[in-house]
N, CA, C and O atoms as a GROMACS GRO file, in nm:
protein
  204
    1MET      N    1   0.079  -0.115  -0.002
    1MET     CA    2   0.004  -0.001   0.003
    1MET      C    3   0.095   0.123  -0.004
    1MET      O    4   0.200   0.130   0.059
    2VAL      N    5   0.050   0.220  -0.083
    2VAL     CA    6   0.125   0.350  -0.086
    2VAL      C    7   0.067   0.440   0.033
    2VAL      O    8  -0.055   0.454   0.047
    3ASP      N    9   0.152   0.496   0.111
    3ASP     CA   10   0.119   0.568   0.224
    3ASP      C   11   0.038   0.693   0.172
    3ASP      O   12   0.061   0.742   0.062
    4ALA      N   13  -0.056   0.740   0.257
    4ALA     CA   14  -0.133   0.859   0.217
    4ALA      C   15  -0.051   0.975   0.196
    4ALA      O   16  -0.081   1.053   0.106
    5GLU      N   17   0.053   0.995   0.271
    5GLU     CA   18   0.143   1.112   0.272
    5GLU      C   19   0.216   1.104   0.143
    5GLU      O   20   0.258   1.210   0.096
    6SER      N   21   0.239   0.993   0.078
    6SER     CA   22   0.315   0.983  -0.038
    6SER      C   23   0.226   0.990  -0.169
    6SER      O   24   0.278   0.974  -0.279
    7GLU      N   25   0.092   1.015  -0.156
    7GLU     CA   26   0.004   1.019  -0.264
    7GLU      C   27   0.039   1.124  -0.358
    7GLU      O   28   0.025   1.105  -0.479
    8GLU      N   29   0.082   1.235  -0.311
    8GLU     CA   30   0.123   1.352  -0.406
    8GLU      C   31   0.242   1.316  -0.488
    8GLU      O   32   0.253   1.346  -0.607
    9SER      N   33   0.330   1.254  -0.420
    9SER     CA   34   0.455   1.210  -0.496
    9SER      C   35   0.424   1.098  -0.606
    9SER      O   36   0.483   1.096  -0.714
   10LEU      N   37   0.333   1.014  -0.570
   10LEU     CA   38   0.285   0.911  -0.659
   10LEU      C   39   0.225   0.980  -0.780
   10LEU      O   40   0.258   0.942  -0.893
   11GLN      N   41   0.140   1.079  -0.762
   11GLN     CA   42   0.078   1.142  -0.870
   11GLN      C   43   0.167   1.228  -0.967
   11GLN      O   44   0.150   1.237  -1.089
   12LEU      N   45   0.268   1.292  -0.892
   12LEU     CA   46   0.371   1.358  -0.972
   12LEU      C   47   0.454   1.259  -1.051
   12LEU      O   48   0.478   1.283  -1.169
   13GLY      N   49   0.500   1.146  -0.990
   13GLY     CA   50   0.579   1.056  -1.070
   13GLY      C   51   0.503   0.991  -1.181
   13GLY      O   52   0.560   0.967  -1.287
   14ALA      N   53   0.385   0.963  -1.164
   14ALA     CA   54   0.300   0.907  -1.272
   14ALA      C   55   0.286   1.004  -1.391
   14ALA      O   56   0.290   0.969  -1.509
   15SER      N   57   0.269   1.134  -1.346
   15SER     CA   58   0.259   1.241  -1.449
   15SER      C   59   0.376   1.254  -1.529
   15SER      O   60   0.367   1.265  -1.651
   16LEU      N   61   0.501   1.251  -1.461
   16LEU     CA   62   0.625   1.270  -1.529
   16LEU      C   63   0.663   1.147  -1.618
   16LEU      O   64   0.738   1.159  -1.715
   17LEU      N   65   0.609   1.029  -1.579
   17LEU     CA   66   0.636   0.903  -1.657
   17LEU      C   67   0.523   0.892  -1.766
   17LEU      O   68   0.538   0.809  -1.856
   18GLY      N   69   0.416   0.969  -1.763
   18GLY     CA   70   0.309   0.968  -1.852
   18GLY      C   71   0.230   0.834  -1.849
   18GLY      O   72   0.189   0.779  -1.951
   19ILE      N   73   0.211   0.783  -1.717
   19ILE     CA   74   0.132   0.660  -1.709
   19ILE      C   75   0.017   0.692  -1.599
   19ILE      O   76   0.018   0.796  -1.533
   20ASP      N   77  -0.068   0.604  -1.588
   20ASP     CA   78  -0.182   0.610  -1.496
   20ASP      C   79  -0.137   0.596  -1.358
   20ASP      O   80  -0.062   0.502  -1.334
   21PRO      N   81  -0.171   0.675  -1.262
   21PRO     CA   82  -0.129   0.657  -1.118
   21PRO      C   83  -0.160   0.521  -1.054
   21PRO      O   84  -0.087   0.467  -0.971
   22VAL      N   85  -0.273   0.471  -1.098
   22VAL     CA   86  -0.316   0.340  -1.054
   22VAL      C   87  -0.224   0.231  -1.092
   22VAL      O   88  -0.191   0.145  -1.010
   23GLU      N   89  -0.179   0.232  -1.223
   23GLU     CA   90  -0.081   0.139  -1.273
   23GLU      C   91   0.050   0.148  -1.202
   23GLU      O   92   0.116   0.048  -1.173
   24LEU      N   93   0.087   0.277  -1.172
   24LEU     CA   94   0.218   0.293  -1.110
   24LEU      C   95   0.208   0.230  -0.963
   24LEU      O   96   0.298   0.159  -0.919
   25ARG      N   97   0.097   0.259  -0.894
   25ARG     CA   98   0.079   0.207  -0.758
   25ARG      C   99   0.085   0.054  -0.763
   25ARG      O  100   0.148  -0.007  -0.677
   26HIS      N  101   0.019  -0.012  -0.864
   26HIS     CA  102   0.023  -0.157  -0.867
   26HIS      C  103   0.161  -0.199  -0.904
   26HIS      O  104   0.203  -0.307  -0.861
   27GLY      N  105   0.230  -0.128  -0.977
   27GLY     CA  106   0.371  -0.163  -1.013
   27GLY      C  107   0.467  -0.157  -0.894
   27GLY      O  108   0.568  -0.227  -0.891
   28LEU      N  109   0.435  -0.074  -0.799
   28LEU     CA  110   0.527  -0.045  -0.689
   28LEU      C  111   0.492  -0.152  -0.579
   28LEU      O  112   0.581  -0.187  -0.501
   29ILE      N  113   0.369  -0.203  -0.572
   29ILE     CA  114   0.330  -0.290  -0.462
   29ILE      C  115   0.304  -0.432  -0.495
   29ILE      O  116   0.263  -0.508  -0.407
   30SER      N  117   0.325  -0.472  -0.616
   30SER     CA  118   0.293  -0.607  -0.662
   30SER      C  119   0.399  -0.653  -0.755
   30SER      O  120   0.486  -0.577  -0.799
   31ARG      N  121   0.388  -0.788  -0.787
   31ARG     CA  122   0.478  -0.847  -0.886
   31ARG      C  123   0.385  -0.939  -0.967
   31ARG      O  124   0.284  -0.991  -0.921
   32ILE      N  125   0.430  -0.954  -1.092
   32ILE     CA  126   0.355  -1.038  -1.192
   32ILE      C  127   0.420  -1.165  -1.226
   32ILE      O  128   0.535  -1.163  -1.269
   33MET      N  129   0.351  -1.282  -1.209
   33MET     CA  130   0.412  -1.405  -1.242
   33MET      C  131   0.332  -1.462  -1.351
   33MET      O  132   0.210  -1.446  -1.358
   34GLN      N  133   0.407  -1.536  -1.443
   34GLN     CA  134   0.335  -1.596  -1.551
   34GLN      C  135   0.360  -1.736  -1.566
   34GLN      O  136   0.477  -1.774  -1.574
   35SER      N  137   0.254  -1.829  -1.571
   35SER     CA  138   0.273  -1.967  -1.589
   35SER      C  139   0.267  -2.000  -1.731
   35SER      O  140   0.195  -1.935  -1.808
   36LYS      N  141   0.342  -2.102  -1.771
   36LYS     CA  142   0.343  -2.136  -1.922
   36LYS      C  143   0.291  -2.280  -1.930
   36LYS      O  144   0.365  -2.378  -1.928
   37ALA      N  145   0.152  -2.284  -1.939
   37ALA     CA  146   0.086  -2.412  -1.942
   37ALA      C  147   0.038  -2.424  -2.104
   37ALA      O  148  -0.064  -2.368  -2.147
   38GLY      N  149   0.112  -2.492  -2.171
   38GLY     CA  150   0.068  -2.502  -2.310
   38GLY      C  151   0.084  -2.382  -2.393
   38GLY      O  152   0.182  -2.309  -2.376
   39ALA      N  153  -0.010  -2.354  -2.487
   39ALA     CA  154  -0.002  -2.242  -2.574
   39ALA      C  155  -0.042  -2.120  -2.506
   39ALA      O  156   0.002  -2.011  -2.542
   40MET      N  157  -0.133  -2.134  -2.398
   40MET     CA  158  -0.191  -2.017  -2.335
   40MET      C  159  -0.139  -2.024  -2.185
   40MET      O  160  -0.156  -2.126  -2.119
   41GLY      N  161  -0.082  -1.925  -2.140
   41GLY     CA  162  -0.031  -1.916  -1.997
   41GLY      C  163  -0.126  -1.827  -1.908
   41GLY      O  164  -0.213  -1.757  -1.960
   42THR      N  165  -0.107  -1.831  -1.785
   42THR     CA  166  -0.179  -1.758  -1.695
   42THR      C  167  -0.089  -1.643  -1.639
   42THR      O  168   0.029  -1.662  -1.611
   43ILE      N  169  -0.151  -1.525  -1.624
   43ILE     CA  170  -0.079  -1.415  -1.558
   43ILE      C  171  -0.138  -1.388  -1.418
   43ILE      O  172  -0.258  -1.365  -1.403
   44ILE      N  173  -0.055  -1.392  -1.321
   44ILE     CA  174  -0.097  -1.374  -1.176
   44ILE      C  175  -0.036  -1.254  -1.118
   44ILE      O  176   0.087  -1.243  -1.115
   45ARG      N  177  -0.113  -1.163  -1.072
   45ARG     CA  178  -0.056  -1.038  -1.001
   45ARG      C  179  -0.065  -1.067  -0.856
   45ARG      O  180  -0.172  -1.102  -0.806
   46GLN      N  181   0.047  -1.054  -0.786
   46GLN     CA  182   0.046  -1.091  -0.643
   46GLN      C  183   0.106  -0.973  -0.570
   46GLN      O  184   0.215  -0.927  -0.603
   47VAL      N  185   0.030  -0.922  -0.467
   47VAL     CA  186   0.067  -0.812  -0.388
   47VAL      C  187   0.186  -0.852  -0.294
   47VAL      O  188   0.181  -0.953  -0.223
   48SER      N  189   0.288  -0.772  -0.296
   48SER     CA  190   0.411  -0.807  -0.215
   48SER      C  191   0.367  -0.778  -0.071
   48SER      O  192   0.283  -0.694  -0.041
   49GLU      N  193   0.434  -0.858   0.017
   49GLU     CA  194   0.418  -0.855   0.161
   49GLU      C  195   0.489  -0.716   0.216
   49GLU      O  196   0.590  -0.668   0.164
   50ILE      N  197   0.424  -0.661   0.323
   50ILE     CA  198   0.481  -0.544   0.373
   50ILE      C  199   0.546  -0.590   0.506
   50ILE      O  200   0.483  -0.657   0.589
   51TYR      N  201   0.674  -0.552   0.524
   51TYR     CA  202   0.738  -0.595   0.650
   51TYR      C  203   0.762  -0.477   0.733
   51TYR      O  204   0.815  -0.489   0.843
   0.00000   0.00000   0.00000
């Protein structure tokens, strides 16, 4: 989760990169795994644990 105090920085970073802030948030707090089962694979988005 992105801290509420960092929301403005997240918005600014997304603006500078030219991407959607929601996608940047997901990119910062999750990882994407892909299984290769035959011709079609499955994409799994997993939220990283916070320590």
